[in-house]
N, C-alpha and C positions, 0 to 999 in steps of 0.2 A: 024449410034450406033453402038457400042463394042457389040463384042460379050457375055460379061458379063450382056450387058443390055437386051440382047434377054435371056439367062440363066436366070435371074431373075424377065422378064415382066417388063423391064421400060417401054417398050411402053404401055403395058395394064393399068400399073396404081399400086395401091398398092392392092386390093383387088385380083390379081393373083402371086405377091409375094407367093414362099412356104414358109410356116411355120407361117404366119401373119394369124391372124384372127379379125376381128373385133368386135367391142361390148365390153365393162366392163366386164360383166360376163364370157366370154369364154376367155379373157386373164386376170382373175385376180389370183393372186395367191395362188390357194386354198389347195396347200402341206403346204406353208409357214403361211398364215391363220391356217389352223388345227394346225400347229405344237405351234404357239401361244396359240392358244385355250389349247391345251392340258398341257401343262406348268401351264396356270392359273387353270387349273383343279388339276395337281399334288400340287403346292402350296398350295391349300386348302386341298386337303387329307394331307398333312406332317400336318397343321396348324391341322387338326382332330384327328390325331394320336396324336400329342400331347397335348392338350387339352385331350382327353381320357386317355390318361397314368399318367396325371401330377399328381403327390401327391399317386400314387395306388402305395405299396406295389411289389415286384418283386414276391410275393407268387400268385396276383393274377393274372399275364400276363401269356398270350398263350405260353408253352412249347416251341414249335415246331415253332410260327410266333411270337418273340417279337419286342419291336417297335423299336429297333437300327436296326432289318434285314428290318422291312417295310419302314424305312426312308432310309435303305442304296439302295432299290431297287427304292423308290421314286426319290431319288438323281440322280441315274443313269439316269435312264427314263427322268428327266427333263433335263438334261446335254446333251443327245441325240436328243431331242426333240428341245430344244436352238440351236443345231448344223444344224439342219435341215430347221430351221428359217431361221438362219443366211445365210445359202448358197442359201438358194432360195432369201436373199436379195440381197445378193453379185450379182444376175442376173440381177435387174435391175438397179443397180449403175452402 
């Protein structure tokens, strides 16, 4: 047996490898899943903003938080969450 075998517990089986967790729930990429969920919620929020602001004159919009500002913030948030999801997906690819 080599030094690496002893270091990673090859003689003890997979249960003793550092960082390895058995079970689906423990190994599931919750951060990536949460990021995808956040993207879907953000898309829903974009649709809601577009639907509620459609056809309304600018005089009826909130002066401090206009629809284009909300859409810009949601777009930035969606891009960050997509990056997080992609980074988590790359770790298992």
